[in-house]
Each structure stands twice: as structure tokens, then as C-alpha cells.
DRENLO-631582 format. One record per residue (C-alpha): x, y, z; residue number from 1. Coordinates in steps of 0.25 Angstrom, whole numbers, padded with zeros to 4 digits, m for minus. Example, Ala and Ser with C-alpha at 12.3 -4.5 7.8 and 13.67 -1.06 7.14 Angstrom:
2
+-------+-------+-------+------+
:    xx :    yy :    zz : resi :
+-------+-------+-------+------+
:  0049 : m0018 :  0031 :    1 :
:  0055 : m0004 :  0029 :    2 :
+-------+-------+-------+------+
% end
This chain:
228
+-------+-------+-------+------+
:    xx :    yy :    zz : resi :
+-------+-------+-------+------+
:  0098 : m0047 : m0059 :    1 :
:  0100 : m0032 : m0066 :    2 :
:  0112 : m0025 : m0063 :    3 :
:  0112 : m0015 : m0052 :    4 :
:  0118 : m0002 : m0055 :    5 :
:  0129 :  0005 : m0045 :    6 :
:  0119 :  0018 : m0046 :    7 :
:  0110 :  0008 : m0040 :    8 :
:  0119 :  0001 : m0031 :    9 :
:  0123 :  0016 : m0026 :   10 :
:  0109 :  0020 : m0024 :   11 :
:  0104 :  0008 : m0016 :   12 :
:  0118 :  0009 : m0006 :   13 :
:  0114 :  0025 : m0004 :   14 :
:  0100 :  0022 :  0001 :   15 :
:  0105 :  0011 :  0010 :   16 :
:  0116 :  0021 :  0015 :   17 :
:  0104 :  0033 :  0017 :   18 :
:  0095 :  0024 :  0025 :   19 :
:  0108 :  0020 :  0033 :   20 :
:  0110 :  0035 :  0036 :   21 :
:  0097 :  0038 :  0039 :   22 :
:  0096 :  0027 :  0049 :   23 :
:  0108 :  0032 :  0055 :   24 :
:  0105 :  0048 :  0057 :   25 :
:  0090 :  0041 :  0065 :   26 :
:  0099 :  0034 :  0076 :   27 :
:  0112 :  0029 :  0082 :   28 :
:  0120 :  0023 :  0075 :   29 :
:  0122 :  0012 :  0084 :   30 :
:  0106 :  0009 :  0082 :   31 :
:  0105 :  0008 :  0068 :   32 :
:  0109 : m0006 :  0060 :   33 :
:  0108 : m0010 :  0046 :   34 :
:  0093 : m0015 :  0050 :   35 :
:  0090 :  0001 :  0050 :   36 :
:  0096 :  0002 :  0038 :   37 :
:  0090 : m0008 :  0030 :   38 :
:  0076 : m0003 :  0036 :   39 :
:  0079 :  0012 :  0032 :   40 :
:  0085 :  0009 :  0019 :   41 :
:  0072 :  0001 :  0015 :   42 :
:  0084 : m0009 :  0008 :   43 :
:  0084 : m0025 :  0011 :   44 :
:  0093 : m0030 :  0022 :   45 :
:  0100 : m0035 :  0009 :   46 :
:  0098 : m0022 :  0001 :   47 :
:  0107 : m0015 :  0012 :   48 :
:  0116 : m0028 :  0015 :   49 :
:  0119 : m0027 : m0001 :   50 :
:  0127 : m0014 :  0001 :   51 :
:  0130 : m0013 :  0016 :   52 :
:  0135 : m0026 :  0023 :   53 :
:  0132 : m0019 :  0038 :   54 :
:  0130 : m0008 :  0044 :   55 :
:  0145 : m0002 :  0045 :   56 :
:  0146 : m0001 :  0031 :   57 :
:  0134 :  0008 :  0030 :   58 :
:  0140 :  0017 :  0041 :   59 :
:  0153 :  0018 :  0033 :   60 :
:  0146 :  0020 :  0019 :   61 :
:  0137 :  0033 :  0026 :   62 :
:  0149 :  0039 :  0031 :   63 :
:  0156 :  0037 :  0018 :   64 :
:  0142 :  0040 :  0011 :   65 :
:  0147 :  0055 :  0006 :   66 :
:  0163 :  0054 :  0004 :   67 :
:  0163 :  0052 : m0010 :   68 :
:  0159 :  0068 : m0011 :   69 :
:  0172 :  0070 : m0006 :   70 :
:  0185 :  0069 : m0013 :   71 :
:  0195 :  0071 : m0001 :   72 :
:  0206 :  0064 : m0008 :   73 :
:  0207 :  0075 : m0020 :   74 :
:  0203 :  0086 : m0010 :   75 :
:  0215 :  0084 :  0000 :   76 :
:  0225 :  0080 : m0010 :   77 :
:  0222 :  0093 : m0019 :   78 :
:  0225 :  0101 : m0005 :   79 :
:  0236 :  0095 : m0001 :   80 :
:  0242 :  0098 : m0015 :   81 :
:  0238 :  0111 : m0013 :   82 :
:  0251 :  0119 : m0013 :   83 :
:  0246 :  0129 : m0001 :   84 :
:  0252 :  0131 :  0013 :   85 :
:  0250 :  0119 :  0022 :   86 :
:  0240 :  0127 :  0032 :   87 :
:  0231 :  0129 :  0021 :   88 :
:  0233 :  0115 :  0016 :   89 :
:  0227 :  0108 :  0029 :   90 :
:  0215 :  0117 :  0029 :   91 :
:  0211 :  0112 :  0014 :   92 :
:  0212 :  0098 :  0022 :   93 :
:  0205 :  0101 :  0033 :   94 :
:  0194 :  0107 :  0024 :   95 :
:  0193 :  0096 :  0017 :   96 :
:  0193 :  0085 :  0029 :   97 :
:  0181 :  0095 :  0032 :   98 :
:  0172 :  0096 :  0021 :   99 :
:  0174 :  0082 :  0018 :  100 :
:  0177 :  0071 :  0029 :  101 :
:  0172 :  0077 :  0042 :  102 :
:  0161 :  0084 :  0032 :  103 :
:  0154 :  0068 :  0028 :  104 :
:  0157 :  0064 :  0043 :  105 :
:  0149 :  0075 :  0050 :  106 :
:  0137 :  0072 :  0038 :  107 :
:  0137 :  0057 :  0042 :  108 :
:  0141 :  0061 :  0057 :  109 :
:  0131 :  0054 :  0063 :  110 :
:  0133 :  0040 :  0056 :  111 :
:  0151 :  0043 :  0059 :  112 :
:  0150 :  0047 :  0072 :  113 :
:  0141 :  0035 :  0076 :  114 :
:  0149 :  0024 :  0068 :  115 :
:  0159 :  0028 :  0076 :  116 :
:  0153 :  0028 :  0088 :  117 :
:  0145 :  0014 :  0087 :  118 :
:  0158 :  0007 :  0079 :  119 :
:  0167 :  0013 :  0090 :  120 :
:  0168 : m0002 :  0098 :  121 :
:  0169 : m0010 :  0084 :  122 :
:  0182 : m0006 :  0078 :  123 :
:  0181 : m0015 :  0065 :  124 :
:  0169 : m0007 :  0060 :  125 :
:  0175 :  0007 :  0067 :  126 :
:  0188 :  0004 :  0056 :  127 :
:  0178 :  0002 :  0045 :  128 :
:  0175 :  0017 :  0045 :  129 :
:  0190 :  0020 :  0047 :  130 :
:  0195 :  0013 :  0034 :  131 :
:  0183 :  0009 :  0026 :  132 :
:  0175 :  0025 :  0026 :  133 :
:  0180 :  0033 :  0014 :  134 :
:  0177 :  0046 :  0023 :  135 :
:  0186 :  0040 :  0031 :  136 :
:  0195 :  0038 :  0021 :  137 :
:  0194 :  0050 :  0015 :  138 :
:  0197 :  0058 :  0030 :  139 :
:  0209 :  0048 :  0031 :  140 :
:  0215 :  0054 :  0018 :  141 :
:  0213 :  0067 :  0020 :  142 :
:  0222 :  0065 :  0036 :  143 :
:  0233 :  0058 :  0031 :  144 :
:  0233 :  0068 :  0019 :  145 :
:  0233 :  0080 :  0028 :  146 :
:  0244 :  0073 :  0039 :  147 :
:  0252 :  0070 :  0027 :  148 :
:  0253 :  0085 :  0024 :  149 :
:  0254 :  0089 :  0035 :  150 :
:  0265 :  0079 :  0040 :  151 :
:  0273 :  0083 :  0026 :  152 :
:  0271 :  0099 :  0029 :  153 :
:  0279 :  0095 :  0045 :  154 :
:  0290 :  0088 :  0038 :  155 :
:  0290 :  0101 :  0029 :  156 :
:  0293 :  0110 :  0042 :  157 :
:  0281 :  0117 :  0038 :  158 :
:  0271 :  0112 :  0051 :  159 :
:  0278 :  0113 :  0062 :  160 :
:  0268 :  0104 :  0072 :  161 :
:  0265 :  0109 :  0087 :  162 :
:  0261 :  0094 :  0091 :  163 :
:  0267 :  0080 :  0086 :  164 :
:  0260 :  0074 :  0075 :  165 :
:  0251 :  0064 :  0082 :  166 :
:  0244 :  0073 :  0092 :  167 :
:  0243 :  0085 :  0080 :  168 :
:  0234 :  0073 :  0072 :  169 :
:  0228 :  0067 :  0084 :  170 :
:  0222 :  0080 :  0086 :  171 :
:  0217 :  0084 :  0072 :  172 :
:  0211 :  0069 :  0070 :  173 :
:  0202 :  0069 :  0083 :  174 :
:  0199 :  0084 :  0080 :  175 :
:  0194 :  0080 :  0068 :  176 :
:  0186 :  0070 :  0074 :  177 :
:  0180 :  0077 :  0084 :  178 :
:  0177 :  0089 :  0073 :  179 :
:  0168 :  0076 :  0066 :  180 :
:  0162 :  0071 :  0078 :  181 :
:  0157 :  0084 :  0085 :  182 :
:  0152 :  0089 :  0072 :  183 :
:  0146 :  0077 :  0070 :  184 :
:  0139 :  0078 :  0083 :  185 :
:  0134 :  0091 :  0082 :  186 :
:  0130 :  0088 :  0068 :  187 :
:  0122 :  0073 :  0072 :  188 :
:  0119 :  0075 :  0086 :  189 :
:  0115 :  0089 :  0090 :  190 :
:  0127 :  0090 :  0099 :  191 :
:  0128 :  0105 :  0101 :  192 :
:  0142 :  0112 :  0100 :  193 :
:  0149 :  0117 :  0109 :  194 :
:  0145 :  0131 :  0113 :  195 :
:  0159 :  0139 :  0111 :  196 :
:  0165 :  0129 :  0099 :  197 :
:  0162 :  0128 :  0084 :  198 :
:  0161 :  0114 :  0078 :  199 :
:  0158 :  0119 :  0065 :  200 :
:  0166 :  0108 :  0056 :  201 :
:  0172 :  0117 :  0047 :  202 :
:  0177 :  0127 :  0059 :  203 :
:  0182 :  0115 :  0068 :  204 :
:  0190 :  0111 :  0056 :  205 :
:  0196 :  0124 :  0051 :  206 :
:  0200 :  0122 :  0066 :  207 :
:  0206 :  0111 :  0067 :  208 :
:  0215 :  0113 :  0056 :  209 :
:  0218 :  0126 :  0062 :  210 :
:  0224 :  0120 :  0074 :  211 :
:  0230 :  0107 :  0067 :  212 :
:  0239 :  0119 :  0058 :  213 :
:  0242 :  0125 :  0068 :  214 :
:  0246 :  0112 :  0076 :  215 :
:  0255 :  0110 :  0065 :  216 :
:  0263 :  0123 :  0068 :  217 :
:  0255 :  0130 :  0056 :  218 :
:  0248 :  0144 :  0052 :  219 :
:  0232 :  0141 :  0055 :  220 :
:  0230 :  0155 :  0049 :  221 :
:  0235 :  0149 :  0035 :  222 :
:  0225 :  0137 :  0035 :  223 :
:  0214 :  0146 :  0030 :  224 :
:  0220 :  0157 :  0021 :  225 :
:  0215 :  0160 :  0007 :  226 :
:  0214 :  0150 : m0003 :  227 :
:  0227 :  0150 : m0010 :  228 :
+-------+-------+-------+------+
% end
């Protein structure tokens, strides 16, 4: 049997993912099966199972499909090594988070959101999303590096938090999840935004960053000042 090239394998895998994406955007995720993906792709069952052992494998791959575009580790490290005031450093970190992780999750939002709902009562599968997804790993990297930086600035006395750490970080992470969830609902489910509120992603990220810095005891007007 002739040797199959890496490019050929990537192409076939990509075609299966594109078929899965098409099916998942057509109907609710809980109604989608491997059989639907197989039919949409035009592959034989063996052809699909050669690349993906089950449907959750496909979902994780869809969430991570564009993760290669984002060099989040280097972007984050460069910002944290930059000699600038902490408020501005955090502003840049929040911008990276919004322009990479959140943009990616919103792009596959219907699939990501419904995956969490469908597998909410299946901890084993849900845990796979949090331990095997490359995009989730990159999100965790930003969060861990940012919190280490914040704790360092608190220890140095630069920040004087207005709330205990667990309350402060709990607020931050639930707010991030809320931005992702509500932006997905508006974009993919035609849910109307509240008439008195802007639910535009960049505006929400800037507002959250400002609130977080103020709760740290920092100065909100320094976050988005002129670049140095």
C-alpha cells in the first residue's frame, strides 16, 4: 500500500471537521450524531473513525480548529516582561484575552455553548474539554500568568485590593464567562441585547478590565493611556 502523505491526512481530517461544523450549525447539538457527520462528509464510517474515535473528539477539534492562529504564550510573556505601569500591562492582557480566546470561542460559539449544556451531566466528557482543549489551555495560561503578576504587585504594595482575593478573582472569571455566553447568544441565537446596555465584545472587555483594576485599588484612567 502506498504511503499516505501528512498533507493528505490533514486535508481529510479538515474535510470531516468542516462537515461536522455544517451539521452542528444546522440543528441543536443534542440532535447531532456521528452518523450525521458521516453522511454530511460523504466518507465511509471507517473513513471518519480513522480520524476521530467519537463525537466528543470532533467537538474538541472544532473548538481548537483555529487555535494555531494565536501565539498566546509569546504574546502574554512579552506583555508581562514589558516595563510599564501595572494598569497598562493588565489592559494589554485583557486585550489579548479578548482578541484571541474570546474571539475564537465566539466564532465556534454555538458549538462551544451547546457542548457545555449537552455534557453538563457527563463530568467525564466535560472534563475532556477542560483538559484536552488547546484553546482552553491557552486561556488558562493567560489567567495564571495574569494572576501571578497581580499577586506580585499586591505583595509589592502597588495594588491594594478592595475585596478578598477569592471574591475578586471569582468576580473576574464569572464575568469573563458571562461575556462569552451572552455574546454567543446574541450572535448565534438572535437574542436581542438589552436596550440600555452595550453587549459589544471589546467594550465589555474594556469595562471589565477597568472594574478589575479599580477593585485592585489601581487607577482606571491609566489603563488605556497613550502607548509608551
